C-alpha positions as CSV (number, residue, x, y, z in Angstrom):
1,M,94.3,91.1,125.4
2,R,97.6,91.9,124.2
3,V,98.6,91.7,120.2
4,A,101.0,92.9,118.2
5,W,102.0,93.3,114.2
6,I,104.6,92.9,112.4
7,G,105.0,94.0,108.8
8,L,103.0,97.2,107.6
9,G,103.2,96.8,103.9
10,V,100.3,97.0,101.3
11,M,98.4,94.3,102.7
12,G,99.6,94.7,106.4
13,Y,99.1,98.1,107.0
14,P,95.1,97.9,106.5
15,M,94.9,94.4,108.1
16,A,96.3,95.9,111.3
17,G,93.9,98.7,111.0
18,H,91.0,96.6,110.9
19,L,92.1,94.8,114.6
20,V,91.7,98.2,115.7
21,T,88.8,99.8,114.1
22,R,86.3,96.5,114.0
23,G,87.9,94.5,116.8
24,G,88.7,97.5,119.1
25,L,92.2,95.8,119.9
26,D,94.9,97.9,121.0
27,L,98.0,97.0,119.2
28,T,102.1,97.4,119.1
29,V,103.1,97.6,115.9
30,Y,106.7,97.1,114.4
31,N,108.1,97.8,110.4
32,R,111.2,98.1,109.1
33,T,110.7,101.1,107.8
34,A,109.9,103.4,110.6
35,S,108.0,106.1,108.8
36,K,105.2,103.5,108.1
37,T,105.1,102.8,112.0
38,E,104.9,106.3,112.9
39,K,102.1,107.0,110.0
40,W,100.1,104.2,111.1
41,V,100.4,104.9,114.9
42,S,99.2,108.4,113.7
43,S,96.0,106.8,112.1
44,F,95.1,104.0,114.6
45,K,96.8,104.9,117.7
46,G,98.3,102.0,119.5
47,R,102.1,101.9,120.0
48,S,105.3,101.4,118.2
49,A,108.2,99.0,118.2
50,T,111.7,99.5,117.4
51,T,112.2,95.4,116.9
52,P,109.7,92.6,116.5
53,A,110.8,91.3,119.7
54,E,110.0,94.4,121.5
55,A,106.6,94.4,119.9
56,A,106.2,90.9,120.7
57,A,107.0,91.0,124.4
58,G,104.2,89.8,126.7
59,A,101.6,89.7,123.5
60,D,98.7,86.9,123.5
61,F,98.9,87.1,119.3
62,V,101.4,88.2,117.3
63,F,100.6,88.7,113.6
64,A,103.2,89.0,111.0
65,C,103.1,89.9,106.9
66,V,106.3,90.7,105.6
67,G,108.2,89.8,102.3
68,A,109.3,86.4,101.9
69,D,111.1,83.4,103.6
70,D,114.0,84.7,105.0
71,D,112.5,88.2,106.3
72,L,110.0,86.0,108.1
73,R,112.9,84.4,109.7
74,Q,114.5,87.1,110.7
75,V,111.4,88.5,112.5
76,T,110.5,85.1,114.3
77,V,114.0,83.5,115.1
78,G,116.3,86.2,114.4
79,P,118.2,88.0,116.8
80,D,115.9,90.3,117.8
81,G,112.7,87.9,116.6
82,A,109.3,87.8,118.3
83,F,109.9,84.3,119.4
84,R,112.2,85.1,121.9
85,A,110.1,87.4,123.6
86,M,106.5,85.9,123.3
87,K,105.1,84.2,126.5
88,P,104.2,80.8,126.6
89,G,100.9,80.1,125.2
90,A,100.8,82.6,122.9
91,V,100.3,82.4,119.3
92,F,102.0,83.6,116.0
93,I,99.8,83.8,113.1
94,D,101.6,84.5,109.8
95,H,100.1,86.0,106.8
96,T,103.0,86.0,104.7
97,T,102.9,84.1,101.3
98,A,105.9,82.0,102.0
99,S,106.8,78.2,101.4
100,A,105.3,75.4,103.3
101,T,108.9,74.5,104.4
102,V,109.5,77.7,106.3
103,A,106.3,77.3,107.8
104,R,106.6,74.0,109.1
105,E,110.2,75.1,110.3
106,L,108.6,77.7,111.9
107,Q,105.7,75.8,113.5
108,E,108.6,73.6,115.2
109,A,110.5,76.7,116.5
110,A,107.3,77.9,118.2
111,A,106.4,74.5,119.8
112,A,109.8,74.0,121.2
113,R,109.2,77.3,123.0
114,G,105.6,76.6,123.9
115,L,104.0,79.1,121.4
116,G,101.1,78.4,118.8
117,F,101.7,79.0,115.1
118,V,99.4,79.4,112.1
119,D,100.5,79.8,108.8
120,A,97.7,82.1,107.1
121,P,98.3,83.2,103.8
122,V,95.8,85.6,102.1
123,S,93.9,86.1,98.8
124,G,92.2,89.2,97.8
125,G,94.8,91.7,96.9
126,Q,95.1,95.3,98.3
127,A,91.5,96.0,97.5
128,G,90.4,93.1,99.9
129,A,93.1,94.1,102.6
130,E,91.7,97.3,102.8
131,N,87.9,96.5,102.6
132,G,88.2,93.8,105.2
133,V,87.3,90.9,103.0
134,L,90.2,88.5,102.4
135,T,90.2,85.1,101.9
136,V,92.6,83.3,104.5
137,M,94.0,79.8,103.8
138,C,95.3,78.4,107.3
139,G,97.8,75.7,108.5
140,G,98.1,74.6,111.7
141,T,96.8,72.7,115.1
142,P,93.0,72.9,115.6
143,E,93.4,74.5,118.9
144,D,95.8,77.1,117.4
145,Y,93.6,77.7,114.8
146,A,90.4,78.1,117.0
147,K,92.4,80.8,119.3
148,A,93.0,82.5,116.1
149,Q,90.3,82.4,114.0
150,P,88.3,85.0,115.8
151,L,90.7,87.9,115.4
152,I,91.7,87.1,111.5
153,A,87.8,87.5,111.2
154,H,87.9,91.0,111.6
155,F,89.6,91.5,108.2
156,A,88.2,88.3,106.6
157,R,85.0,87.1,104.9
158,M,86.1,83.7,104.5
159,C,89.0,81.8,106.9
160,K,89.3,78.2,107.2
161,L,91.9,75.6,108.6
162,L,92.8,73.1,105.6
163,G,95.3,70.6,107.7
164,P,98.4,70.5,109.6
165,P,101.6,73.2,109.5
166,G,102.2,74.4,105.9
167,S,98.8,73.5,104.5
168,G,97.9,77.2,104.4
169,Q,100.9,78.1,102.2
170,L,100.4,74.7,100.0
171,A,96.6,76.2,99.7
172,K,97.8,79.5,98.7
173,M,100.0,78.2,95.7
174,V,96.9,76.4,94.7
175,N,95.2,79.9,94.7
176,Q,98.2,81.8,92.6
177,I,98.4,78.4,90.1
178,A,95.2,78.9,89.3
179,I,94.9,82.6,88.7
180,A,98.2,82.7,86.9
181,G,96.1,80.6,83.9
182,L,93.4,82.9,84.3
183,V,95.0,86.0,83.7
184,Q,97.0,84.9,80.7
185,G,93.7,83.7,79.2
186,L,91.8,87.0,79.7
187,A,95.1,88.7,78.6
188,E,94.8,86.7,75.5
189,A,91.1,87.1,74.9
190,V,91.0,91.1,75.4
191,N,93.9,91.3,73.0
192,F,92.2,88.8,70.5
193,G,89.2,90.9,70.5
194,M,90.7,94.1,70.4
195,R,92.3,93.0,67.5
196,A,89.1,91.8,65.7
197,G,87.6,95.4,66.1
198,L,85.3,94.1,69.2
199,D,84.0,96.7,71.6
200,M,85.4,94.6,74.5
201,E,83.4,96.5,77.1
202,A,80.4,95.2,75.3
203,V,81.8,91.6,74.8
204,V,83.0,91.2,78.6
205,E,79.5,92.5,79.8
206,V,78.3,89.4,78.0
207,I,80.3,86.7,78.2
208,S,81.3,87.2,81.9
209,K,77.6,86.4,82.8
210,G,78.4,82.7,81.2
211,A,80.9,80.3,81.6
212,A,83.8,82.4,80.9
213,G,83.4,84.7,83.7
214,S,85.5,85.2,86.7
215,W,86.6,87.4,89.3
216,Q,89.6,88.2,87.0
217,M,87.3,89.3,84.1
218,E,85.2,91.4,86.5
219,N,87.7,93.2,88.2
220,R,91.0,93.2,85.5
221,H,89.7,93.6,81.7
222,K,89.3,97.2,82.1
223,T,92.7,97.5,83.1
224,M,93.7,95.8,80.3
225,I,91.6,97.5,77.7
226,H,92.7,100.9,78.9
227,G,96.6,100.0,79.7
228,K,96.3,101.0,83.6
229,F,98.2,98.5,85.5
230,D,98.2,100.5,88.9
231,F,95.3,98.2,90.8
232,G,96.7,96.0,93.1
233,F,98.9,92.8,93.4
234,A,102.4,93.6,91.6
235,A,104.1,91.6,89.0
236,D,107.2,91.0,91.1
237,W,105.3,89.9,94.0
238,M,103.6,87.3,91.5
239,R,107.1,86.0,90.2
240,K,107.9,85.6,93.8
241,D,104.7,83.6,94.4
242,L,105.2,81.4,91.2
243,G,108.5,80.8,92.0
244,I,107.6,79.3,95.5
245,C,105.0,77.0,93.5
246,L,107.8,75.9,90.9
247,D,109.9,75.2,93.8
248,E,107.2,73.0,95.6
249,S,106.1,71.3,92.1
250,R,109.7,69.9,91.9
251,R,109.5,68.5,95.6
252,N,106.3,66.7,95.0
253,G,106.4,65.9,91.2
254,A,103.3,67.8,90.1
255,P,104.0,69.1,86.6
256,L,103.5,73.0,86.2
257,P,103.7,73.7,82.6
258,V,101.1,76.7,82.3
259,T,102.6,77.9,85.6
260,A,105.8,77.7,84.3
261,L,105.0,79.5,81.3
262,V,103.3,82.7,82.8
263,D,106.1,83.0,85.1
264,Q,108.2,83.7,82.1
265,F,106.0,86.0,80.6
266,Y,105.7,88.0,83.8
267,A,109.8,88.4,83.6
268,E,108.8,89.9,80.4
269,V,106.9,92.5,81.7
270,Q,109.5,92.8,84.6
271,K,112.0,93.7,81.5
272,L,109.3,96.2,80.0
273,G,109.9,98.1,83.6
274,G,106.6,96.7,84.7
275,G,107.8,95.2,87.7
276,R,105.4,97.2,90.1
277,W,102.5,96.8,87.2
278,D,99.3,94.7,88.5
279,T,99.3,91.3,87.4
280,S,96.8,92.3,84.4
281,S,100.1,93.9,83.1
282,L,100.4,90.8,81.0
283,I,98.6,92.4,78.1
284,A,101.3,94.4,77.7
285,R,103.5,92.0,76.4
286,F,101.3,91.8,73.2
287,Q,101.9,95.5,72.7
288,N,105.7,95.0,73.0
289,L,105.7,92.0,70.3
290,D,104.1,94.3,68.0
291,K,106.7,96.9,68.5
292,A,109.2,94.1,68.2
293,K,108.1,93.3,64.6
């Protein structure tokens, strides 16, 4: 089996590594920044490629995890894109968080070339990628998904086909909408408790075992309490994702008032210089508001 991987960022780097360490696969990898490719190959062996097309040549499966819609188009249907080099019957598995529109567009382009395509965005953050316990939401045909799932399983604890092409991206939007409100609620709660003079470590120990408990509470309350925001998914990335959600909501008519508000709160975090802070940095807004008084 020949496998290629395109995009060795914070998520893609460890995910590709699991295909080697857990799956025993031999990968050809491509990354826009060549130094990351060299580092990955030195750690996991395999081969490096200078273009997506070179990486994908003759591959049975090609994975991608890049930045956004236009990045994805470039590595698939661009001048040096993977689609032109993949052999008929091969499957392209896209882990980029992108729009449902581009997922459907690329599925059609892939089908026209006799290729399979699965949109498969992930949730679980950097820690989930490094530990190989991601949640993967998939869209595509049952046939393409059946081929892709055994490989995805090497870095996922949950993987499910949720509908036709684009469904994986739509499910990721649902995920991000739910997270946005949770993180803002947690930021408000922690800030309130600290102002009230409570020991918030002790408070969270109690309330996390009740109805208020969530993954965000378990994993992000300490970063909020201590103002340490370097533990994962960045505010810049969250704004990109929420922008995709808001664009889709304008198409399907679903109101997203809380999501739109939290998106603007993250814009404030960016203005504070926190674009690379993790999503729990929403609490930093309150500290800034205090300074402005």
